[in-house]
C-alpha atoms as one frame of an Amber mdcrd trajectory, in Angstrom:
protein
  97.508 136.940  73.563  98.188 134.619  70.661 100.894 136.559  68.818 104.560
 135.615  69.164 105.991 138.829  70.592 109.591 137.816  69.945 108.983 137.417
  66.212 106.746 140.461  66.158 109.423 142.584  67.818 111.974 141.679  65.164
 109.496 142.372  62.368 108.501 145.709  63.897 112.102 146.761  64.392 112.724
 146.177  60.684 109.542 148.002  59.723 110.480 150.985  61.903 113.934 151.037
  60.323 112.453 151.056  56.819 110.020 153.817  57.782 112.895 155.776  59.279
 114.874 155.503  56.075 111.861 156.796  54.167 111.665 159.762  56.531 115.392
 160.316  56.128 115.010 160.483  52.341 112.927 163.653  52.865 115.221 165.143
  55.534 117.005 168.417  54.792 115.297 168.706  51.435 114.227 172.134  50.091
 111.260 173.663  51.905 109.122 173.364  48.781 109.648 169.588  48.806 108.594
 169.319  52.447 105.228 170.990  51.777 105.088 172.210  55.376 101.558 172.958
  56.547  99.910 173.764  59.878  97.063 171.731  61.322  94.106 173.115  63.238
  95.791 172.369  66.580  98.815 174.481  65.614 101.153 171.541  64.994 103.095
 171.174  61.730 102.801 168.397  59.162 104.953 167.703  56.110 104.782 165.515
  53.039 107.179 163.188  54.845 104.735 162.650  57.749 102.036 161.660  55.288
 104.327 159.376  53.268 105.688 157.536  56.299 102.264 156.957  57.837 100.868
 155.740  54.503 103.767 153.292  54.214 103.305 151.972  57.749  99.557 151.556
  57.316  99.969 149.708  54.041 102.391 147.193  55.566 100.457 146.705  58.807
  97.109 146.288  57.064  98.603 143.613  54.816 100.285 141.732  57.662  97.618
 142.093  60.346  94.245 142.700  58.676  92.315 142.104  61.905  94.220 144.782
  63.833  93.139 148.369  64.341  95.455 151.269  63.491  95.552 154.718  65.087
  97.891 157.251  63.505  98.559 160.928  64.036  97.819 161.940  60.463  95.003
 159.605  59.345  93.219 158.878  62.618  91.612 155.605  63.663  90.913 152.591
  61.508  88.986 150.163  63.679  89.930 146.505  63.674  88.182 143.243  64.432
  90.390 142.175  67.339  91.808 143.412  70.650  95.014 144.542  68.940  95.699
 148.191  68.057  98.758 149.702  66.404  99.524 153.315  67.325 101.727 155.268
  64.913 103.602 158.525  65.021 105.201 158.734  61.569 107.573 161.548  62.539
 107.721 162.479  66.201 109.453 165.841  66.262 108.176 167.334  63.004 109.231
 170.823  64.105 112.829 169.608  64.430 112.585 167.576  61.228 111.360 170.574
  59.224 114.302 172.674  60.439 116.914 170.053  59.622 117.514 169.087  63.273
 118.208 165.345  63.593 116.362 164.530  66.855 113.177 163.152  65.273 111.916
 159.598  65.247 109.428 157.094  63.869 107.322 155.593  66.660 105.285 152.370
  66.626 103.447 150.701  69.463 101.216 147.646  69.611  98.488 147.596  72.235
  96.447 144.679  73.512  93.144 145.893  74.939  94.511 149.462  74.895  97.669
 148.610  76.877 101.054 148.759  75.082 102.919 145.438  74.904 105.491 146.405
  72.254 107.195 149.660  71.352 109.845 150.815  68.892 111.395 154.231  68.285
 113.735 154.653  65.319 115.906 157.786  65.110 117.193 157.528  61.539 119.299
 160.689  61.404 121.151 159.600  64.562 121.434 155.930  63.613 119.697 154.842
  66.829 116.809 152.518  67.518 115.244 151.412  70.798 112.789 148.529  70.976
 111.042 146.440  73.629 108.269 143.912  74.068 106.607 142.699  77.229 108.840
 140.245  79.063 111.608 140.337  76.442 113.755 143.263  77.580 114.673 146.590
  76.017 117.232 146.867  73.210 119.243 149.840  71.988 120.672 149.177  68.520
 120.242 145.464  69.190 121.982 145.404  72.605 120.199 145.145  75.955 119.895
 148.489  77.688 118.812 149.759  81.076 117.933 153.017  82.730 120.500 154.854
  84.809 121.332 153.664  88.339 122.105 157.231  89.431 120.299 158.128  92.666
 121.994 161.463  93.425 119.906 164.403  92.275 123.036 166.540  92.103 124.386
 164.162  89.440 121.151 163.800  87.461 120.047 165.030  84.052 116.351 165.903
  83.750 114.605 166.758  80.489 111.556 168.977  80.912 109.299 169.662  77.929
 106.603 172.377  77.799 108.404 174.153  80.600 105.938 176.981  81.225 102.991
 174.585  81.391 104.945 172.129  83.540 105.722 174.778  86.132 102.139 176.031
  86.071 100.696 172.567  86.588 103.289 171.365  89.092 104.977 174.347  90.824
 106.837 172.032  93.194 108.967 170.762  90.330 111.130 173.898  90.409 112.688
 172.874  93.709 113.679 169.510  92.298 115.095 170.978  89.099 117.151 173.501
  91.041 118.969 170.629  92.739 119.641 168.606  89.588 122.993 168.723  87.853
 121.472 169.556  84.461 118.067 170.520  83.085 117.703 170.160  79.340 115.041
 169.878  76.648 116.379 168.166  73.558 112.992 167.543  72.106 110.233 165.010
  71.688 111.059 161.289  71.521 114.816 161.853  71.787 114.554 162.841  75.445
 112.627 159.675  76.277 115.132 157.509  74.406 117.864 159.081  76.547 115.952
 158.165  79.716 115.376 154.557  78.634 119.035 154.063  77.689 120.496 155.508
  80.886 121.819 158.754  79.439 119.302 160.859  81.373 117.572 160.197  84.676
 114.159 161.611  83.716 112.201 162.971  80.744 108.978 164.806  81.554 106.187
 166.265  79.429 102.891 167.550  80.862 101.119 167.509  77.485 101.312 164.511
  75.132  99.097 162.929  72.513  98.621 159.177  72.707 100.763 158.545  69.601
 103.572 160.489  71.289 103.540 158.318  74.403 102.375 154.876  73.196 105.790
 153.132  72.945 107.078 154.516  76.240 105.516 152.337  78.985 106.881 149.064
  77.657 110.251 150.611  76.752 110.679 151.999  80.260 109.445 148.921  82.115
 111.660 146.575  80.122 114.636 148.881  80.698 114.043 148.767  84.455 112.509
 152.232  84.621 109.189 153.822  85.499 106.468 155.317  83.309 103.888 157.570
  84.938 101.391 160.178  83.870 101.376 163.486  85.697  98.084 162.399  87.250
  99.997 159.640  89.027  98.630 156.833  86.854 100.390 154.794  84.207  98.161
 155.148  81.139  99.165 156.395  77.700  95.656 157.861  77.483  96.303 160.416
  80.274  98.041 162.839  77.852 101.109 163.449  80.048 104.339 161.533  80.588
 107.106 161.052  83.114 109.819 158.519  82.203 112.344 157.993  85.006 114.772
 155.686  86.684 113.469 154.263  89.995 115.377 156.733  92.174 113.951 159.714
  90.313 110.474 158.177  90.398 110.582 158.100  94.197 111.200 161.847  94.198
 108.733 162.781  91.464 105.746 160.560  92.145 104.616 162.541  95.227 104.526
 165.694  93.064 102.072 164.192  90.584  98.798 164.622  92.378  95.479 163.521
  90.897  93.948 166.306  88.882  97.090 168.439  88.954  97.456 168.658  85.187
  95.338 168.924  82.078
């Protein structure tokens, strides 16, 4: 790798902040302004999603013309290098469209399909988490780490897609029954909580690559664990488990090869 990740991390943090402010300028606007529509896969998209992705693409193409870009709304633009940006302009569009503030702008940079940098900006909450390989994980500019909690009875677990999760991994019910709290506060917010030590695990059995791309490097640099429900560690597996090490020891045996989508 020839890029300076330290400089790149600072530049990407600023870009994510600017994109978040653009998203925030559309937040809690009249429904007619949002232009809410439904895509073929049943997921929503708004004028804000389109505007934020267009902004991010314009900046990234100008700065890194050799890099590829994959975004939720506009798909893949192939590059002429091993570098690929993965964008989710608004992760949590359902929340965003209802005026709920737990949405975020997500950016990840991959080298040969593996994330080496990730940023999530939560503009309505005034939070940002960012990490790059070997440089640590930062929450609003300060180093952060996952929770040290190893007692299940004191743990908070976020479980997304609960019906599917229980169908694909029935054994998870026993673990959840012993946890202090089970919550689902939605999309990227749950994973930010796991990476900053405010939750012990955030689990989702069905994810698109733009949903999960920033998470491996964020979790690793925060001292945590990123797994797919197949037991691997790839963003391309379409499932995510972000955990502190103690929770990973309990959950990893449950994620058997071929057990999910």
